[in-house]
N, C-alpha and C positions, 0 to 999 in steps of 0.2 A: 596241522590235522592228520591223524595216527594212520597208520595200515589197518587198513578190515582185515578182520581174521577170518579162518573158514569157517570157523563157528555162525559168524555174522553172515556170511555169505550163502550158508542152509541155508538159516531163517528168513533169510531174504527171498531165497527159492520158493521156499515152504508156504511164504507169507501170498505168494503171485500165484500163488493153488487158489485163494478163496478171496481175488480179486473179480470183482465185475467186469463188463467189455469196455464198460467206456473208461474205468481206472486204469483197465491192460491199454487201452490206445493214450493215456494220458501217459505211462508209464513208458511207452513204448516210443512216443514225441521225446520224451526227455532221454532216452538212452539211444538212440539213433539219429535225433537232433531231424525228424522229419515225423511225417502226417502218415498212417503206418494205410496202410491198402484197404480201402473200403470194404473189401469181400472175403477179407480172413477171418474166419470164425474165430469164436472166443478161445478157442484149444489152440489152432495157430497161436493167436495171438500173446495165451499164456507161454506157449512154449518154446516160442519166439525171443520174448521178454527174459526168461529164465537162462536159458541158451546165452543171450549177451551179459547178463548181469554175470557169469559163471565165466562166457569166454575175457571178460575185461579183469577179474582177479586170475585166471590158471591161463590165460593165453589162449589163443586161437589155434587154427589147424596149423601145420606148418607147412612148408611151401609144398613138398611132394605131393601132399593131398588135396593142397589148392589146384597145383597143374591136374590130377587125378579128376578132381572134381568138374574140372574147365572142360578137359577132354570129353569126360561121361555127355555133360551139358552140350560140346558142340556136336556127337555123334547122335543126340538122342537117343541115349541110352535110358529106357523107364526104368521107375521102381515095381517090384511085378504085383503091390498091392497098392490100391487109390484107398484113401479117405475123405468123408467126407460125413460133415456134424450136420445133425438133419433133426425135428423136434427135440432137443434135447439129447439125441441118442450120436455117440460117434458110430457109422458106420463103416465096416472095413470091406472091403471086394479083392477077392484075388484074382487077379489076370491068369490065365491058363492057355494053352496052343489051344484048347477047343471053346472058349469064350471068358467066361466070367463066373464066381465064383460066391455068392454071397449067401449067411446062414446054410451054410452047407447045400446048398440050390446051386445048380448050375443052370446059366443063363447065357442065351446068345450074342444079347448086347449090352453095350452099359444102358440104351434107352429102358430095356427090360427094367434090366436091375434097378433104375430111376425111379420106373410107374412102380414095380413095389414096394419102394421103400414111401414114396409119396400117398402111393392109390390117385395118381394122375400123371398125363402124358408131361414128359420131359424129352430134351436132347441128353440123351448121357453124355458128352462129354462136356456139356456147356455146366451139369449140375455138377460132374465131379471137377471142373474147373480146371478140367485141359484145354488149353489154346493151341489148335494147327498154326504154324508158321509157314507161309507158301515155300518153299524152296527156292531156290536164285535162278532156276530156269522157269519153272511158272513167271515169277514175279516178271523176269523180263520178257516174257510173251505175254503179260496181261492176262493171267490166268488167274 
């Protein structure tokens, strides 16, 4: 089997952008060796499949970057932006000290942003896929 060229990788990544959600889920299974999480949007599936294709060709993160990402995850450092695809549109929310900004409008909570996007009542954390894990003290106390 011949070694793939960079132009072939670029073409494969470009093709990923044209795939439907079902095809992306199949591609994910092939690349990662397991079924993708059901909650992933088409956009996230495509991005992660494209990343994996490039990672296999170019290599992944170096050890120092992996350690940094692991430390940030353990400390709970979050991105200042949240994204959610809804109704075929990607919605980006910026987290600020005073609340949340969506489409140049300030909102006091994620739930109010979710309501503005969908027109219905939503739990903001659930809508944006955020999961709060209880800290060790709360878990031990049964809270």
